[in-house]
N, C-alpha and C positions, 0 to 999 in steps of 0.2 A: 690381064696378068693373074697368075695363080696365087695360091696362098704360100707365104714364105715363113718357115719356122727357123729361128736363130737361137743357138745356145752359146753362152759366153760365161766363163768363170771370170768375174770382174775383180776378184781379190779386194773386195770392199766396194759397196754399191756406189759410192761417190768417187771412187778412185779414178775412173776414166776422165772426169772433169778437169783433171790436171794436165791433160794431153789434148793435142789437136786430133781430130776436128771438133771434139766435144767441148773444148775450153771456151769457144766463142759464145755459145748460147747457154751452156750449162743447164740444160733442161732435159728431162727424160723424153718428152714428146719429140724434141729436136733430135735426140739420139736415135730414137726408134725410126724416125723418118730417114735419117742417114743410113741406118742399117737396112732400110726398105723392108722391114719385117712386119708380119701380122701377128705372130706369136713370138714373144721373147722370153727365154728362160735364163735367168741369172743364177749362178752359184757363188758361194762364198760372199754373201752380202755383208757378213760380219756386223750385224746390228741386232739389237734387242727390241722388244716391243716398245719400250720407252723412247727409242731412237727414231721411230717412224715419224715422218713429217708430211705436211701437205703436198709438197712438190713430188714426193715419191709415191704417195697413195692416190691423191686426187689428180691424176694425169688426165687432161682433157681427152675424151674419146677412147680411153683405155680402162679396162678393169684389171685388178691384180689379186693374186692369191699368194700368201706368204706362209713359209714354214720357218720358224725361228727357234734357236736353241733355248732350252728351258733353263739352263743353269750357267753355262759358260758365256763369258762376255767377249764380244769381238771375235766370234768364231762361227764358222760354217754359215748356214742360212741359204734358203732357196726361195725364189719368187718367180711366178709366171705372170706375164702381162699379156692380155688379149685385146686386139683392136676391135672395138664394138661394131664398127661398120662392116666388118668382114666375118667375124665369128663370135660365138657365145657358147660357153659350155652348159651342159644340162645338169652336171653333178660335179662336186669338187670335194676333195679330201686332203688331209695332211697325213703324211706317213705312209708306210707300205704294209704295216701289219694289220690295220683296221682296228687297232686297240685304242687309238685316240678318240676323242669325242668332238662333235661339232661345237661351235661356239654356243654358249649359254645352254648346254645340254649335258646331262650326265650319262647319256646312252652312247656307247662307242659306235663307230661307223659300222662295224660288222654286225651289230644287233639292231640296226635301224630297220624299219619296214623294207621289204624287198624292193619296192619301187623307188626307194631313196638310196639304195646301195649301188656302188659301182660294181662290187662283187669280186670274186676270185681270191678271197681272203685265204691266207695260209691256214691249213688245218692244224689242229693241235700236234699231230705227229710231225708236220713240217716245221712248226715252231720249235718243237723239242729237239730237232736235229741241230739247232744252233747252240753253241756253247754260251751264248749271252742271253740274258733275260729279254724277252721280246719287247717289253715296254721301254727298255733302255735303248733299243735300236732306233726308236722314233723320238728320242729325247734331245737329239742334237740338231734338229732342223735340217734334215737331209733330203726330204722328198715332198713334192706336191703332185697330186694326181688329179687330172681333169678328164671328164668324159664328155665327148662330143658324140652326136649320132654316128659319125663315121668311125671313130676309134677312141681308145683310151690313151691319154698322153701322160707319160711319166717324166717329170723334171727331177733329176737326181744329182746329188753330190756324194759320190761314194768315198768312203774313208781311204786315206793314203797309207802306204806302208812305210811310215817314218821310222818306226822301230818295232821290235818284236812284241812289245807289250800290247800293241793294238791289233795283233794278228787275229785273235779270236773275234774281236768286234768286227773287223773288216770282213772276214769270211762269213760270219753270222749275218751281216747285212746283205752280202751278195747271195747267200743261200736263200734268204727270205724273199729277196727281190726276184730271183730266178723262179721260185715257187709261185709267187703272185702272178708273174707274167704268163707262166705256163697254164695256170688255172684259168686266167681270163681267156686265153686263146682256146683252151678246151671248152669253154662256154660258148665259143663262136664269136667272141669279140676280137677286134683288131687292136694292136698295140703299137704305139710309137714311143720309143725310149730315147731320151736325149739327156745330155749333161756331161759333167766331168766324172768319168768312171774310174780315173786314176789307174788304168790298166793299158799298157801298150799291147796290142793284139799279138804281134809277132815281130821277128827281127826287122822287117821292113818299116815298122812303126817306131823305131827307136834309133837315134843316131849313134849311140854308144853301146849298142847291143853286143857287139863282138868284144869290146873292152870289158863290159860288165860280165860277160860269160867267162872271160879269161881270169878275171879277178876272183870270181866265185867258183871257178873250176867246173863250169857247166858245159855240156854239149848243147847243140841246137835243139835236140829233142827234149832235153831237161829244161831248157829255157822256156819253151812254150808249155811245159807241163807243170810249172809251179802252180800251187793250189788255186790262187786267184785267177791266173791266166787260163788254166785248164777249165775252170768253171765258166769263165767268160766265153771261151771258144766252144763250149757245149751249146751255148745259146745261138751262136752265129752260123749261118749257112757258109760252108767252106772253111770254118774254123779248124785249126789243126788240133786234133785230138788223137793222141797215140794210145794204143791199147784199147781195151774194151770200154765202151762208154758207161758212164755212171747210171745206176738204177734211177728211173724216173726222168732221165735226160737222154733217152734213146734217140730223140729227133731234135734237129735244129729248128728254131722257131723265128729267128730274127734275121734281117738282111742289113748288111753294112752299106748304107746308101752312098756315103761319100767315097768309100773305097771302090764301090761298084762303078761309079762314074770316072774313077782314076785308078784302074786296077794295078798298073805298074809304076805309078808315080813315086819317086823317091823324094825324101825330104819333105813330105807332106805332114809337117809337125804342127801341133797346136799349143805346145807348152815349152817354155825355155827357163832354165835356171837363172834367176836374176843375180844371185850372189857372184857368179863368175861371168856375168854379161854374155851369156851364151846365145842370145838372139841374133846379133849381127852375123855370126858365123853359122846360124841355123843348126846349132847343136842342141836338138830338143827331142820331143817324143809326141806321138799322137795318142792322146788320152781322152779327148773330147769327141763325142760321137753323136750322130743322128742315125737311129736304127728303127726299123719298122717290121711289121709282120710280113711273112713271105707272100701273102695274098695282096699286098699293097705295092708290089714291085713296079707295076706299070703306072702308078699314080704320079711319078715324079719326073720332072723335066730337067732339073739341074741340082747339083749339090757341090759344095766346095768349102774351102777354108778361106779366111780373110786375114792372112798373116800380115798385111800392110797396115791394119788398123791397130793403133797403139792404145794403151790405157790399162794394161794388165800384163801379168806374166803369161797369160793365155791369149789366144786370138778367137774371134767368133767363128763358128761353123754353122752352115745353113743348108737347108734343103727346100726346094721349091716344088709345090704340088701343081698339077695341071688344073685348068679351069673345069674340065669335064673328066670324070673318072667312071670306071665300071665297078659297080657294087652288085655282087650276086648276079652277074651277067646282064645287068641293066645299066645303061649309061645315065649318070646323074650329074647335074651341075654341082660343083664342089660346095658352093655356098648353101645349097639346100640341105646338105648333110653336115655342115659345120655350125649350124645354128639350131635352136629349138624348133620343133615342128610349127609351121605356119608363119615363121618370120620371113622366109624366102620361098619362092616358087619359080622354077625355071630360071634361077639366077637373079630374079628381080625381087626387090624388097616388098613385102606385103604389109609389114608394120614396123614402126620405128623401135629401136632399142629403148626400153623403159628403165630409167634410173632407179625406179622404186620396186619393180617386180622382177626384172631380169637378173640382177646380181644375186648370186647364191649366198647362203648363210656364211660360207667361208671367205667371202669377198672382203678385201681390205677396206672397201668403202663402207662396209657395215660395222667396222670396228667402232665402238662407242665414241672414241675420240674424234672420229671423222664422219660418223653417220649424220646425215642432214646438213653437212657442210657442203659448200659449193666452191669450185674454182672460179677465179675472176672471169675467165672466158665464158664459163657457164652462166654467170650472172648477166652478162650482156646479151647472151643468146637465149634467155628465157622466153617462154611464150607469154602472150598477153594474159592478164588476169581473167579469171572466169567471171561471168555475170554474177551480181549480188545474190540472186536467188539460188544459183547453182553452188556458189561458194559456201553459202550458209548451210546448204544440205550436206556438203562434204566436210564441214568443219568438225563434225562429231566423229569422223572416221579416224581411227588410230591405227597406224601401221605397226604390226608386231614383227620385230626382228628376232626375238628370242625363239629358241627351238630350231626347227629345221627349215622353215619357210616363212614368208611374210604374208600377212593378211592384207586384204584390199589391194591386190596387186595391180588393179587397173588405175589406181590414183596416179596423177601426174606429179612431177617434182614440185610444182607450185602448191599442190594439195598437201604433200608431205611437209612442206615448210610453213603451212598455215599457222600453227601455234606460234612459230617464231615470228612471223610477220605481225601477229596481233600485238606483240609486246614491243614492236619496233618503235623508235622515236619518230613522231610525226614531223614532217618538214616544217620549216619555219614559215610563219605567216608573213607574206611580203608586205602586208599593210602596216606592220609594226615597224616604226622607224626609231633609230637610235639618235637622240639629240646630239648635235655637234656644237662645239664651243668655238667662238670666233677667237682669232689670235689676240685681240685686244682684251678679252676677258680672261685669258689664261692666268694672268698674275693676280686677279681679284679673288680673294678668298673670304668667305664668311667667317666671322669670329666665332669661336667655339662657345656654346652656352655654358653658363656658370654652374647650373644644376644638372644632376644626372637624370637622363630621361628614362622613364620607366617603359616597360614593354607595351603598356596601353597607349602611351604617348606615341610610340613608333607606329602603332596600328592606326592612330588618328592621323598621323602625317601621311600614311599611305593612302588613306581615304581622300585627304586633301589633294595629294598629288595626282591621283587617278581621276579626280573630278575636274581637272583643268581642261580648258577648251582644247579640242583636237587640233593638232598641227596641220597646216596646209602649205602647199607650195614647197619651198626649200625647208630643210630641217631647222631646228632651233639654232639661232645664230649667237645668242648671248644668254647670260644667266639672269637677266633682268626680269624675265617672266616668272621666275621662282619667287620673287619678292613683291610682286604687284598682282595680287589676285583681282579678278573681275568684281564689279559691283554686285552682280547676282550671286557670286560665290560668297562674298562677305555677308550679304543679307542672310543666306542660308546658314552660314556658320554661326552668325549672331543669334539666330533663332534657336539653334540647337545647343549652344553652350551658354551656361549661366555665368556671367562675369559682372563685376561691378565696374563703374567708370573709374578709370585710372587717371589721376592727375598727370598732366604732361610733364610736370617738373620732376615727378617721381621716377621717370624712366631713366635707367642707367645705361651704360654703354653696351652691356651684354644683351639688352632687349632689342637693340636696333636691328632691324632686318629679320626678326623672328616671326614665325608663323602664328596665326591666331591660336592654334592649339597649344603652343608653348606659352603664350601669354595667359591663357586660361588656367594653365597649371601654376604659373608664377603668382597670379593675382586672382585667387578664388573669390567669387562673389555670390553667395547664396541668396542675397536679398534683392537682387534686381537684374535687369538685362541691360547690356550696353547697346547703345544705338549704333546703327551701321556707320553713320558718319564719324562718331567718336572712335569706333574701332579702327576705321581706316586711318583716322588722324593719329591714333596711337601707334599704328604700324609704321607709317611712312614719315612721321615728323620726328626727327632726331632732337634730343634735348640740347639746349644751348649750353655751350661750355662756359663756365664761370671764369 
């Protein structure tokens, strides 16, 4: 099976989990499997950086690249997920202008060394054509750009025409996007554009086109010639452009894949107005697209919409690429050109995807909050530990995530996690046993001592307790052993502690059952040593009650 690219405006990244079939498992990995996709492009994630969580970043077997709004909360947002077993990008960027910077870097994308650039950045003249400041265009989290050896992928959420106050921003975004795509194609690179463009191409792509034209007093020619729609049709082969074409847009450069597979299909809509419950009657519009360079036309075997999948006011749209494609007149296995050089050859994997070296600096898995973390499934699937000699040699290697790339890219996941494992809690010693108390001894309590025990006394009791004979067989069955030390222990304690003989009749109730260290504190005797027999008698012989 070929490679499948799916785009979906989810209207909130967790929104689909409230619907079937996503509700049962409520995981992104399960969702991607149901979609049968290898690259998934979500728009309108409506989250901020602080809202990212393990389940949406550390998806087992997937990498992710986010573009999130800088200021507005619960707004916009794009993310691209790539299946590691099928494809891996060689470069990644956020935004379309090239003015943003990679993580942990103050150098914007367009000023990076040439080998680290995707390229095609709008020229100053092209940026000046927009009525909106270029940096503002990329501040709302509307685009992620990934480069594979085969093509450059744009995941885009274009501004909608909600009101006239946003017209300049909308047209400015589309102008810069058009310039970037044309520049890349002029460089000889192929482009795949997908996402919610918020433009219905022509009358066939909108259910209420005639009604809308009547309300606005527009003819069919004027309908397709509105500024945003005219600009979009300049990009598309077969797009309706009336009059002379705009300067710099003399040629069409993209192919509408889904419409090409269903050229005359009516009602092929991807978005429906929820406020009026327009979906059951299929009163919607086609504003979500999968588009590609004209040189990629014969790369695809299928494309369609998935209007039956619920979870948003939009439905998924997909395109499937063939297993073998022709690039520059040479037949190539698709996986060879969808991964970094050397990872696949002839469609067969030559090396495994490395969790430490293959993720790009813009990868979500390298965000500080998630870097070095592992999903539960990854923990159970980890490789055996390295030999001691090898692990010691690698313990001094430190992976650098800052900047544009990571050092020591050959290290395994276990090596990257070495410093964490060194501070991990050691497993409990199975030889240490916790004493148990028999039911008959539960109610027996030792009376509290009358005097306050000092810190040194507690330390002495610890020595006394740890010096007791090791337990064998079953665990401790009663508390009797705590009050009856062995003869050898008594002898050793007597030789270490200087106490005077204590008359038996002088013992009071609070000394009964006390340890030798306690008695030494209560009855100091600098002048002599207590005999072992006398000490044992003093401990175990209660005074007679009068």
